[in-house]
N, C-alpha and C positions, 0 to 999 in steps of 0.2 A: 397581486391579491385578487381573489375571486370577486366577481360582481355579486351584488345582493341577489339571492335566490328568491324569485317572486312567484314561481309557479310550482305546484306539487311535482310535476314531471321533471323539473330541474333538480329538485331534491333527490328523487330516486335515481336520476342519471348520475349525479355527483356521487351518491353513495356507491353505485355500481362502478364508477370510474375509480373510486378510492379502493374498493375491495377486489374487484376482478381484473381491472386493467393492468395493474402492476405485474401480476403473474403472467398475463398474456404478453406484455412487452418484454419481460425477461426471457420467456420461452422463445420468442421470435428474434430478438435483437441482442440478447445478453444483458447483463446488469450494467446499466448506465444511470447517470444522474438525471440527464435530460434527453429528450428524443425530438425528432423532427415532426412537423404536422402530418406528413405523409405516413410515417411510422405509426403515429397515434391513430390515425383514421383506419389504417389496415388492421391494427390490433383490436380496435373497437369492433370492426366487422367480423374478424375471426372469433372474437369472444361472444358474438351474438348480441352485442349491446346496441342501443339506439344511437344513431349518428346525429340525431336532431340537435343535441346540445354539445356537440363535440368541441365547440369553442371553449367551453368550460374545462374540458380535458386538456386543451392546449394550454390554458392558463396554469394548469397544475403541473404539466410535464415538459413544456417547451420554454426555452430561454425567451425573455421578453423581447429581445431584438428580432426574433424570428416570427413573432405573432403578427 
């Protein structure tokens, strides 16, 4: 479950991670249910998104045991 969003920057990051990141992940790594933290970080960078809140993206797309 995602932590509570307490800063406006977090809100915009999560919104971008939900809309733009899935497309980038599919383009780079194919359609998967979950990805590794390294794959997430690389996709965030390639999509031109902020890495400041990447841990929120990890919570969305990485299995809990890998976080």
